[in-house]
Structure formats: C-alpha cells, structure tokens
GUVOGU-788029 format. One line per 5 residues: number of its first residue (from 1); their letters; for each residue x, y, z of C-alpha. Coordinates in nm, 2 decimals. Example, Ala and Ser with C-alpha at 12.3 -4.5 7.8 and 13.67 -1.06 7.14 Angstrom:
! GUVOGU-788029
1 = as = 1.23:-0.45:0.78  1.37:-0.11:0.71
//
This chain:
! GUVOGU-788029
1 = mkkev = 12.23:-21.76:6.31  12.58:-21.85:6.43  12.63:-21.89:6.81  12.94:-21.74:6.96  13.14:-21.95:7.19
6 = rlynv = 13.36:-21.79:7.45  13.60:-21.94:7.70  13.67:-21.75:8.02  13.95:-21.81:8.26  14.08:-22.11:8.08
11 = lfpiw = 14.44:-22.20:8.17  14.63:-22.42:7.91  14.97:-22.57:7.95  15.20:-22.41:7.69  15.26:-22.74:7.52
16 = mlvwi = 14.89:-22.77:7.46  14.88:-22.46:7.24  15.01:-22.65:6.94  14.67:-22.83:6.92  14.47:-22.51:6.91
21 = psflw = 14.47:-22.32:6.58  14.55:-21.96:6.66  14.74:-21.65:6.56  15.04:-21.81:6.72  15.07:-22.05:6.43
26 = ivlip = 15.13:-21.75:6.20  15.45:-21.69:6.40  15.54:-22.04:6.51  15.53:-22.21:6.17  15.77:-21.97:5.99
31 = lnymi = 15.99:-21.95:6.30  16.01:-22.33:6.32  16.08:-22.35:5.95  16.37:-22.10:5.98  16.52:-22.28:6.28
36 = drfvl = 16.50:-22.62:6.11  16.65:-22.47:5.79  16.93:-22.30:5.99  17.02:-22.62:6.18  17.00:-22.83:5.87
41 = skslp = 17.22:-22.59:5.68  17.48:-22.59:5.95  17.49:-22.97:5.96  17.53:-23.02:5.59  17.88:-23.06:5.43
46 = dtidk = 18.02:-22.79:5.21  18.04:-23.02:4.92  17.67:-23.01:4.83  17.46:-22.72:4.70  17.30:-22.62:5.03
51 = ksfln = 17.05:-22.38:4.89  16.90:-22.63:4.64  16.90:-22.91:4.90  16.74:-22.69:5.16  16.47:-22.57:4.92
56 = ktayk = 16.38:-22.93:4.85  16.39:-23.07:5.20  16.35:-22.80:5.47  15.97:-22.79:5.45  15.96:-23.17:5.49
61 = icasg = 16.19:-23.15:5.79  15.97:-22.87:5.94  15.65:-23.08:5.88  15.80:-23.39:6.04  15.91:-23.18:6.34
66 = flcdl = 15.56:-23.05:6.39  15.43:-23.41:6.37  15.68:-23.53:6.63  15.60:-23.23:6.86  15.23:-23.32:6.83
71 = igsal = 15.30:-23.68:6.91  15.50:-23.57:7.22  15.22:-23.33:7.33  14.97:-23.61:7.28  15.18:-23.83:7.51
76 = mflsl = 15.19:-23.55:7.76  14.81:-23.53:7.75  14.79:-23.91:7.79  15.01:-23.88:8.10  14.77:-23.63:8.24
81 = ylsgd = 14.48:-23.86:8.18  14.67:-24.15:8.34  14.77:-23.95:8.64  14.41:-24.00:8.75  14.33:-23.84:9.09
86 = nyrla = 14.69:-23.74:9.15  14.63:-23.37:9.11  14.97:-23.28:9.23  15.13:-23.48:8.95  14.88:-23.35:8.69
91 = naisf = 14.94:-22.99:8.80  15.32:-23.04:8.78  15.30:-23.19:8.43  15.07:-22.92:8.31  15.21:-22.61:8.48
96 = dpfsd = 15.55:-22.66:8.64  15.74:-22.98:8.57  16.02:-22.86:8.81  15.79:-22.88:9.11  15.78:-23.26:9.11
101 = lfafv = 16.07:-23.50:9.03  15.84:-23.76:8.87  15.67:-23.50:8.66  16.01:-23.36:8.55  16.13:-23.71:8.45
106 = lvvsm = 15.81:-23.77:8.27  15.83:-23.45:8.07  16.19:-23.50:7.99  16.10:-23.85:7.87  15.84:-23.70:7.63
111 = ifvsa = 16.10:-23.46:7.50  16.33:-23.76:7.44  16.06:-23.96:7.26  15.99:-23.66:7.04  16.36:-23.62:6.97
116 = vliyl = 16.40:-23.98:6.88  16.11:-23.96:6.64  16.25:-23.64:6.49  16.58:-23.83:6.44  16.42:-24.13:6.28
121 = idkri = 16.19:-23.95:6.04  16.44:-23.68:5.95  16.71:-23.94:5.88  16.47:-24.11:5.64  16.38:-23.79:5.47
126 = lkkag = 16.75:-23.69:5.43  16.85:-24.03:5.29  16.57:-24.01:5.04  16.69:-23.66:4.94  17.03:-23.81:4.85
131 = lsesq = 17.26:-23.78:5.16  17.48:-24.07:5.25  17.39:-24.28:5.55  17.65:-24.12:5.78  17.56:-23.76:5.67
136 = arrsa = 17.19:-23.83:5.71  17.26:-23.96:6.06  17.47:-23.66:6.15  17.22:-23.40:6.02  16.92:-23.59:6.17
141 = lylav = 17.10:-23.60:6.51  17.16:-23.22:6.49  16.80:-23.17:6.41  16.68:-23.40:6.69  16.90:-23.23:6.95
146 = ftapy = 16.85:-22.87:6.86  16.48:-22.88:6.76  16.33:-23.11:7.03  16.03:-22.97:7.20  16.20:-22.81:7.50
151 = lflip = 15.90:-22.59:7.53  15.74:-22.88:7.73  15.97:-22.78:8.02  15.87:-22.41:8.03  15.65:-22.37:8.34
156 = snwly = 15.31:-22.24:8.22  15.24:-22.08:8.55  15.50:-21.81:8.44  15.23:-21.69:8.21  14.95:-21.69:8.46
161 = v = 15.12:-21.51:8.75
//
C-alpha cells in the first residue's frame, strides 16, 4: 500500500523550483530551449547554415544552461545555509533580495557565477561544433548575458501575497 505524502503551506523561493520535478518543467524546458535557440541563432554569422548548426547544438546549449542554473541555485541554497541565524538575510535571499543590500549583492553574484559558467561551457560546445574562437566567444557571451538566471531576482513573496 502506497502512502500519500502531502505538503501544506510550504513556501519555496522561485529559484528553488528548478530542483523540484513538476508540471512546470513541461513548460520551462521547451521555453528555455526556444530562448536558447533564438539567442544562438541571432548571434551566429550569416555565412553558416544556421538551421543545421542549431539542430546539432541547441539542445546541448539548453542542457548546459540548466546545469549552470542548477549550480547557481545550489550556491543560493548554500548561502542560505551559511546565513545561519541571520533570519533577515535568509528571508531576503529566499523571498525578496531587494529588501537587503547584502542579499541583493549575493543574489547578483550568483547570477554572475551562473552566467560565467554558461559562457565557459557554451564557448567550449560552440568551438567543438566548428565555430571559430572569436565567433564562439561572441555567441557564448550573448548566451551568457541573455540567458543568465535572472529569475533569482524575482521576489518570491509576490506569489504569496
């Protein structure tokens, strides 16, 4: 006999939802793929066959983006753990980074770390796919800037009001 587990009145930071398999993944994964594919297509030169290149690399770029977002959210979770008894800081990191300057700087730092990881991994993927060094850097930079996990900044308390 299977026991049913229910959670009542649980408040999660928005950025923590990437760790919980849910119906949101059905929307988020294709949406993330389309955004990555769009940004990559706009950053590629007109001299290559974009459709063929995108078909070979867009899914790798999307997967690396999710990995980098997971790393960033794991660092956010670690910062919550390290905040210890500072409940004001933990609450600001979790629910409203704009309510505390240190929390805001910390969250922006995690976004930056994720963006740097996106850049480094995507550059490697793009070079292996056949782009020149300069073009791989350019496309990876576009991807890092436009697909960084800015969701970390959205105050979760907007959902719980």
